[in-house]
KEKOLFI-93865 format. One record per residue (C-alpha): residue number from 1; residue in three letters; y, z, x; chain. Coordinates in nm, 3 decimals. Each point is the difference from the previous one (the first is absolute). Example, Ala and Ser with C-alpha at 12.3 -4.5 7.8 and 13.67 -1.06 7.14 Angstrom:
<pt seq="1" type="Ala" Y="-0.450" Z="0.780" X="1.230" mol="A"/>
<pt seq="2" type="Ser" Y="0.344" Z="-0.066" X="0.137" mol="A"/>
***
This chain:
<pt seq="1" type="Met" Y="9.460" Z="-9.150" X="-9.102" mol="A"/>
<pt seq="2" type="Ser" Y="0.130" Z="-0.013" X="0.329" mol="A"/>
<pt seq="3" type="Ala" Y="0.158" Z="0.349" X="-0.037" mol="A"/>
<pt seq="4" type="Gln" Y="-0.367" Z="0.133" X="-0.123" mol="A"/>
<pt seq="5" type="Asn" Y="-0.111" Z="-0.190" X="0.310" mol="A"/>
<pt seq="6" type="Ser" Y="0.208" Z="0.159" X="0.237" mol="A"/>
<pt seq="7" type="Ala" Y="-0.024" Z="0.331" X="-0.145" mol="A"/>
<pt seq="8" type="Gly" Y="-0.399" Z="-0.074" X="0.003" mol="A"/>
<pt seq="9" type="Ile" Y="0.063" Z="-0.037" X="0.433" mol="A"/>
<pt seq="10" type="Gln" Y="0.223" Z="0.262" X="0.052" mol="A"/>
<pt seq="11" type="Thr" Y="-0.301" Z="0.189" X="-0.174" mol="A"/>
<pt seq="12" type="Leu" Y="-0.269" Z="-0.105" X="0.242" mol="A"/>
<pt seq="13" type="Leu" Y="0.227" Z="0.034" X="0.260" mol="A"/>
<pt seq="14" type="Asp" Y="0.066" Z="0.346" X="-0.086" mol="A"/>
<pt seq="15" type="Ala" Y="-0.379" Z="0.045" X="-0.039" mol="A"/>
<pt seq="16" type="Glu" Y="-0.042" Z="-0.172" X="0.351" mol="A"/>
<pt seq="17" type="Arg" Y="0.253" Z="0.249" X="0.170" mol="A"/>
<pt seq="18" type="Glu" Y="-0.163" Z="0.280" X="-0.168" mol="A"/>
<pt seq="19" type="Ala" Y="-0.326" Z="-0.097" X="0.100" mol="A"/>
<pt seq="20" type="Ser" Y="0.104" Z="-0.085" X="0.379" mol="A"/>
<pt seq="21" type="Lys" Y="0.119" Z="0.378" X="0.002" mol="A"/>
<pt seq="22" type="Ile" Y="-0.360" Z="0.134" X="-0.138" mol="A"/>
<pt seq="23" type="Val" Y="-0.162" Z="-0.208" X="0.246" mol="A"/>
<pt seq="24" type="Gln" Y="0.268" Z="0.108" X="0.311" mol="A"/>
<pt seq="25" type="Lys" Y="-0.110" Z="0.391" X="-0.129" mol="A"/>
<pt seq="26" type="Asp" Y="-0.371" Z="-0.047" X="-0.003" mol="A"/>
<pt seq="27" type="Arg" Y="0.037" Z="-0.183" X="0.355" mol="A"/>
<pt seq="28" type="Thr" Y="0.208" Z="0.261" X="0.163" mol="A"/>
<pt seq="29" type="Lys" Y="-0.272" Z="0.295" X="-0.143" mol="A"/>
<pt seq="30" type="Arg" Y="-0.277" Z="-0.193" X="0.143" mol="A"/>
<pt seq="31" type="Val" Y="0.143" Z="-0.033" X="0.330" mol="A"/>
<pt seq="32" type="Lys" Y="0.116" Z="0.405" X="-0.018" mol="A"/>
<pt seq="33" type="Gln" Y="-0.417" Z="0.028" X="-0.125" mol="A"/>
<pt seq="34" type="Ser" Y="-0.087" Z="-0.231" X="0.264" mol="A"/>
<pt seq="35" type="Arg" Y="0.228" Z="0.179" X="0.268" mol="A"/>
<pt seq="36" type="Asp" Y="-0.144" Z="0.384" X="-0.142" mol="A"/>
<pt seq="37" type="Glu" Y="-0.380" Z="-0.123" X="0.052" mol="A"/>
<pt seq="38" type="Ala" Y="0.018" Z="-0.197" X="0.332" mol="A"/>
<pt seq="39" type="Lys" Y="0.183" Z="0.350" X="0.090" mol="A"/>
<pt seq="40" type="Lys" Y="-0.289" Z="0.190" X="-0.123" mol="A"/>
<pt seq="41" type="Glu" Y="-0.284" Z="-0.242" X="0.162" mol="A"/>
<pt seq="42" type="Ile" Y="0.190" Z="0.065" X="0.361" mol="A"/>
<pt seq="43" type="Glu" Y="0.007" Z="0.388" X="-0.056" mol="A"/>
<pt seq="44" type="Ala" Y="-0.355" Z="-0.015" X="-0.117" mol="A"/>
<pt seq="45" type="Tyr" Y="-0.074" Z="-0.235" X="0.339" mol="A"/>
<pt seq="46" type="Arg" Y="0.226" Z="0.222" X="0.202" mol="A"/>
<pt seq="47" type="Ala" Y="-0.209" Z="0.367" X="-0.080" mol="A"/>
<pt seq="48" type="Lys" Y="-0.300" Z="-0.210" X="0.050" mol="A"/>
<pt seq="49" type="Lys" Y="0.087" Z="-0.095" X="0.332" mol="A"/>
<pt seq="50" type="Glu" Y="0.098" Z="0.343" X="0.096" mol="A"/>
<pt seq="51" type="Glu" Y="-0.281" Z="0.121" X="-0.106" mol="A"/>
<pt seq="52" type="Glu" Y="-0.181" Z="-0.212" X="0.204" mol="A"/>
<pt seq="53" type="Phe" Y="0.198" Z="0.095" X="0.315" mol="A"/>
<pt seq="54" type="Lys" Y="0.005" Z="0.313" X="-0.020" mol="A"/>
<pt seq="55" type="Lys" Y="-0.390" Z="-0.012" X="-0.063" mol="A"/>
<pt seq="56" type="Phe" Y="-0.015" Z="-0.207" X="0.302" mol="A"/>
<pt seq="57" type="Glu" Y="0.228" Z="0.250" X="0.198" mol="A"/>
<pt seq="58" type="Ala" Y="-0.246" Z="0.243" X="-0.046" mol="A"/>
<pt seq="59" type="Glu" Y="-0.271" Z="-0.094" X="0.112" mol="A"/>
<pt seq="60" type="His" Y="0.138" Z="-0.114" X="0.331" mol="A"/>
<pt seq="61" type="Thr" Y="0.151" Z="0.329" X="0.067" mol="A"/>
<pt seq="62" type="Gln" Y="-0.305" Z="0.174" X="-0.075" mol="A"/>
<pt seq="63" type="Gly" Y="-0.099" Z="-0.189" X="0.332" mol="A"/>
<pt seq="64" type="Asn" Y="0.275" Z="0.068" X="0.211" mol="A"/>
<pt seq="65" type="Lys" Y="0.000" Z="0.417" X="-0.114" mol="A"/>
<pt seq="66" type="Gln" Y="-0.333" Z="-0.018" X="0.153" mol="A"/>
<pt seq="67" type="Ala" Y="0.095" Z="-0.147" X="0.270" mol="A"/>
<pt seq="68" type="Glu" Y="0.276" Z="0.238" X="0.023" mol="A"/>
<pt seq="69" type="Asp" Y="-0.235" Z="0.283" X="-0.038" mol="A"/>
<pt seq="70" type="Glu" Y="-0.251" Z="-0.125" X="0.265" mol="A"/>
<pt seq="71" type="Ala" Y="0.272" Z="-0.033" X="0.265" mol="A"/>
<pt seq="72" type="Asn" Y="0.148" Z="0.360" X="-0.101" mol="A"/>
<pt seq="73" type="Lys" Y="-0.351" Z="0.131" X="0.062" mol="A"/>
<pt seq="74" type="Glu" Y="-0.041" Z="-0.188" X="0.315" mol="A"/>
<pt seq="75" type="Ala" Y="0.318" Z="0.110" X="0.119" mol="A"/>
<pt seq="76" type="Glu" Y="-0.071" Z="0.357" X="-0.086" mol="A"/>
<pt seq="77" type="Ala" Y="-0.298" Z="-0.012" X="0.222" mol="A"/>
<pt seq="78" type="Arg" Y="0.172" Z="-0.131" X="0.280" mol="A"/>
<pt seq="79" type="Ile" Y="0.246" Z="0.255" X="-0.014" mol="A"/>
<pt seq="80" type="Lys" Y="-0.216" Z="0.288" X="-0.009" mol="A"/>
<pt seq="81" type="Glu" Y="-0.214" Z="-0.192" X="0.265" mol="A"/>
<pt seq="82" type="Ile" Y="0.335" Z="0.020" X="0.276" mol="A"/>
<pt seq="83" type="Lys" Y="0.058" Z="0.360" X="-0.147" mol="A"/>
<pt seq="84" type="Glu" Y="-0.304" Z="0.140" X="0.095" mol="A"/>
<pt seq="85" type="Ala" Y="0.006" Z="-0.174" X="0.305" mol="A"/>
<pt seq="86" type="Gly" Y="0.335" Z="0.206" X="0.084" mol="A"/>
<pt seq="87" type="Lys" Y="-0.174" Z="0.250" X="-0.075" mol="A"/>
<pt seq="88" type="Lys" Y="-0.218" Z="-0.022" X="0.269" mol="A"/>
<pt seq="89" type="Asn" Y="0.160" Z="-0.080" X="0.242" mol="A"/>
<pt seq="90" type="Gln" Y="0.277" Z="0.220" X="-0.017" mol="A"/>
<pt seq="91" type="Asp" Y="-0.071" Z="0.286" X="0.233" mol="A"/>
<pt seq="92" type="Lys" Y="-0.029" Z="-0.232" X="0.266" mol="A"/>
<pt seq="93" type="Val" Y="0.336" Z="-0.179" X="-0.080" mol="A"/>
<pt seq="94" type="Val" Y="0.114" Z="0.323" X="-0.033" mol="A"/>
<pt seq="95" type="Gln" Y="-0.132" Z="0.098" X="0.337" mol="A"/>
<pt seq="96" type="Asp" Y="0.122" Z="-0.297" X="0.163" mol="A"/>
<pt seq="97" type="Leu" Y="0.330" Z="-0.006" X="-0.132" mol="A"/>
<pt seq="98" type="Leu" Y="0.049" Z="0.373" X="0.162" mol="A"/>
<pt seq="99" type="Lys" Y="-0.128" Z="-0.115" X="0.327" mol="A"/>
<pt seq="100" type="Ala" Y="0.260" Z="-0.297" X="0.029" mol="A"/>
<pt seq="101" type="Val" Y="0.222" Z="0.251" X="-0.099" mol="A"/>
<pt seq="102" type="Phe" Y="-0.073" Z="0.282" X="0.254" mol="A"/>
<pt seq="103" type="Glu" Y="-0.193" Z="-0.122" X="0.277" mol="A"/>
<pt seq="104" type="Val" Y="0.280" Z="-0.230" X="0.173" mol="A"/>
<pt seq="105" type="His" Y="-0.053" Z="-0.241" X="0.299" mol="A"/>
<pt seq="106" type="Pro" Y="0.375" Z="-0.086" X="0.128" mol="A"/>
<pt seq="107" type="Val" Y="0.034" Z="-0.302" X="0.215" mol="A"/>
<pt seq="108" type="Val" Y="0.277" Z="-0.068" X="0.205" mol="A"/>
<pt seq="109" type="Pro" Y="0.206" Z="-0.349" X="-0.047" mol="A"/>
<pt seq="110" type="Thr" Y="-0.077" Z="-0.223" X="0.274" mol="A"/>
<pt seq="111" type="Gln" Y="0.333" Z="-0.220" X="0.096" mol="A"/>
<pt seq="112" type="Glu" Y="-0.063" Z="-0.338" X="0.015" mol="A"/>
<pt seq="113" type="Ser" Y="0.244" Z="-0.242" X="0.192" mol="A"/>
<pt seq="114" type="Ala" Y="0.136" Z="-0.314" X="-0.214" mol="A"/>
***
């Protein structure tokens, strides 16, 4: 009977080891599945946040674009004013330059004692 008990115990131990292996494989499989699911959730969250950021960026860049366009229009208007003022006074400036070049008024330097 002792041999029969010993064989029964050995069979139980073998069955326990086999069950332990099956449980370990199942745990490993579940861990991998959980990891894969977590990666998918993270990617979905990342994609959602990226989309929100792009939307936010597009909305706020629009305002900057409008401000930039207004500044460019204002700069163009100022440049036009300056060019018109230059054309308006161009003849007088040229005449004043020619007058300064051709009408020389020499001045004799005076010696000052130190």
